[in-house]
C-alpha positions in Angstrom: 6.2 -5.0 11.1 7.7 -6.7 14.2 10.7 -5.2 16.0 12.6 -8.4 15.4 12.1 -8.0 11.7 13.2 -4.4 11.8 16.3 -5.3 13.8 17.0 -8.1 11.4 16.8 -5.8 8.4 19.0 -3.3 10.2 21.5 -5.8 11.2 22.0 -7.4 7.8 21.9 -4.3 5.6 23.0 -1.3 7.6 26.1 -0.2 9.4 25.6 1.9 12.5 26.1 5.6 12.0 25.2 8.7 13.9 22.3 10.7 12.3 23.1 14.1 10.8 20.2 16.6 11.2 21.2 18.1 7.9 20.7 14.9 5.7 17.2 14.2 4.5 15.8 10.7 4.8 16.6 9.6 1.2 20.2 10.7 1.6 20.4 8.9 4.8 19.0 5.7 3.4 21.4 5.9 0.5 24.3 6.4 2.9 23.4 3.4 5.0 22.2 5.2 8.2 20.4 2.6 10.3 18.2 5.1 12.0 16.9 6.2 8.5 15.4 2.8 7.9 13.9 2.7 11.4 12.4 6.1 10.7 11.0 5.1 7.3 9.5 1.9 8.7 7.9 3.8 11.5 6.4 6.4 9.3 5.1 4.1 6.6 4.3 0.8 8.1 0.7 1.4 9.0 -0.3 2.9 5.6 1.7 0.2 3.8 0.0 -2.5 5.8 -3.4 -1.1 4.9 -2.6 -0.8 1.3 -1.2 -4.3 1.0 -4.1 -5.8 3.0 -6.6 -4.0 0.8 -5.1 -5.9 -2.2 -4.3 -9.2 -0.7 -6.8 -9.7 2.2 -4.3 -12.1 3.9 -2.2 -10.8 6.9 0.4 -13.4 6.4 1.0 -12.6 2.8 0.9 -8.9 3.7 3.8 -9.4 6.2 5.8 -11.1 3.5 5.1 -8.4 1.0 6.0 -5.7 3.4 9.3 -7.4 4.3 10.2 -7.7 0.7 9.2 -4.1 0.1 11.4 -2.8 2.8 14.3 -4.9 1.6 13.8 -3.5 -1.8 14.0 0.0 -0.4 17.2 -0.9 1.3 18.7 -2.4 -1.8 17.6 0.1 -4.3 17.5 3.5 -2.5 20.2 4.7 -4.8 17.8 4.1 -7.8 15.3 6.7 -6.5 15.5 9.6 -9.0 13.5 12.3 -7.2 13.9 12.6 -3.6 10.5 14.1 -3.1 8.8 11.0 -4.5 10.0 8.5 -1.9 6.3 7.9 -0.7 5.0 7.2 -4.2 8.1 5.1 -5.1 7.5 3.0 -2.0 3.8 2.7 -2.7 4.6 1.5 -6.2 7.0 -1.2 -4.7 4.3 -2.4 -2.3 1.7 -2.6 -5.2 4.1 -4.4 -7.4 4.9 -7.0 -4.7 1.2 -7.4 -4.1 0.6 -8.1 -7.8 3.4 -10.7 -7.7 1.8 -12.3 -4.8 -1.5 -12.4 -6.5 0.0 -13.9 -9.6 1.5 -16.7 -7.4 -1.9 -17.1 -5.7 -3.7 -17.5 -8.9 -1.9 -20.8 -9.4 -3.2 -22.0 -6.1 -6.8 -23.0 -5.4 -8.8 -20.0 -4.5 -11.3 -20.4 -1.6 -15.0 -19.6 -2.2 -16.0 -16.0 -1.8 -18.0 -15.2 1.3 -21.8 -14.8 0.9 -22.9 -11.3 0.2 -24.4 -9.4 3.2 -28.0 -10.0 3.6 -29.2 -7.2 6.0 -28.6 -3.4 5.9 -26.7 -3.4 9.1 -24.1 -5.7 7.6 -24.0 -3.7 4.3 -23.1 -0.5 6.1 -19.8 -2.0 7.3 -17.2 -0.2 5.3 -14.8 -3.0 5.4 -17.3 -5.4 4.0 -18.3 -3.0 1.3 -14.6 -2.5 0.4 -14.1 -6.2 0.2 -16.8 -6.4 -2.3 -15.1 -4.0 -4.6 -12.8 -5.2 -7.3 -9.0 -5.3 -6.5 -8.5 -2.4 -8.9 -11.2 -0.3 -7.2 -9.7 -1.0 -3.7 -6.2 -0.2 -4.9 -7.0 3.1 -6.4 -9.2 4.1 -3.4 -6.4 3.0 -0.9 -3.7 4.8 -2.8 -5.8 8.0 -2.7 -7.6 7.8 0.7 -5.2 5.6 2.8 -1.7 6.5 1.4 -2.9 10.1 0.6 -1.2 10.1 -2.8 -1.9 12.8 -5.3 -3.5 11.9 -8.6 -0.2 12.3 -10.4 1.5 10.0 -7.9 -1.2 7.4 -8.3 -0.8 7.6 -12.1 3.0 7.0 -11.6 2.4 4.1 -9.2 -0.1 2.3 -11.4 1.6 3.4 -14.7 -1.7 4.8 -16.1 -2.7 8.3 -17.5 -3.9 10.9 -15.1 -7.4 10.9 -16.7 -7.7 7.2 -16.1 -6.9 7.8 -12.4 -9.6 10.4 -12.1 -12.2 8.1 -13.8 -11.2 5.1 -11.8 -11.5 7.0 -8.6 -14.9 8.5 -9.5 -16.2 5.0 -10.5 -14.7 3.2 -7.5 -16.3 5.9 -5.1 -19.6 5.5 -6.9 -19.5 1.7 -6.5 -18.5 2.0 -2.8 -21.4 4.5 -2.1 -23.8 2.2 -3.9 -22.7 -0.7 -1.6 -23.0 1.6 1.6 -26.4 3.1 0.9 -29.6 1.3 0.1 -30.4 3.6 -3.0 -26.8 4.3 -4.0 -27.1 8.0 -3.2 -25.1 10.1 -0.8 -26.8 10.8 2.5 -27.9 14.4 3.0 
């Protein structure tokens, strides 16, 4: 997220305050502490970008989604029930904003998919292999591997049972492995 955007968000929604070392990040966000938003953005922007990009595959739409997501955090920090779940709550906001963007995109003409890789050297590229997975597979892998959410947090973000999270992760990992190796088996 650009510094200008961060300053814009800070300027329109927060009043300046000194930070109190005793207040945690959620309390500071709720109280309108401008440094809390800055800290939150700095600590989450890279992972949030990766998560949103894995779903949308368009850097411009990702920027829009992240801006909307951070604005939502500003506007709804008071609605966060459990202070320890800030990361999963924010991940859920990002995923929901991405889903909204995908619904909007479905009304537009979708460009042709790129041709599948033809040689093994291309196929070993993890990014290309991830791009070949379904959006659901990419989402569950990114929530676990990029955002480092627990299985329980992923279940909350996606509103699915814990057992479904486990099976989706196992299946997504198997499909990714199959795309990364010629015989679909793990290297020894």
